[in-house]
C-alpha positions in Angstrom: -16.9 22.0 20.1 -19.0 18.9 20.4 -21.0 19.6 17.3 -17.9 20.5 15.3 -16.1 17.3 16.3 -19.2 15.3 15.5 -19.4 16.8 12.0 -15.7 16.1 11.5 -16.1 12.6 12.7 -19.0 11.9 10.5 -17.2 13.4 7.5 -14.1 11.3 7.9 -16.2 8.2 8.6 -18.1 8.7 5.4 -14.9 9.5 3.5 -13.0 6.5 4.7 -16.1 4.3 4.2 -16.2 5.4 0.5 -12.5 4.8 0.1 -12.8 1.4 1.8 -15.7 0.4 -0.4 -13.8 1.4 -3.6 -10.7 -0.6 -2.5 -12.7 -3.6 -1.6 -14.6 -3.6 -4.9 -11.4 -3.2 -6.8 -9.8 -6.2 -4.9 -12.7 -8.6 -4.6 -15.5 -7.4 -7.0 -17.5 -10.6 -7.1 -17.5 -11.3 -3.3 -18.5 -7.7 -2.4 -21.0 -7.5 -5.2 -22.8 -10.4 -3.7 -22.2 -9.8 0.0 -22.3 -6.0 0.4 -26.1 -5.7 0.0 -26.5 -8.2 2.8 -24.1 -6.3 5.0 -26.0 -3.1 4.4 -29.3 -4.8 5.3 -27.7 -6.1 8.5 -26.1 -2.8 9.4 -29.2 -0.6 8.8 -32.0 -2.9 9.9 -30.5 -4.4 13.0 -28.6 -1.4 14.3 
């Protein structure tokens, strides 16, 4: 059960992350075009 719930959690997290990114890019293209790479660096290098 733990592994199944983990897979489901990861799937939904990735899915909503993609949806969120698309919505944010649609709303504020310029800001996220400039800031999102910085956010990714912070998220993956300092996590």
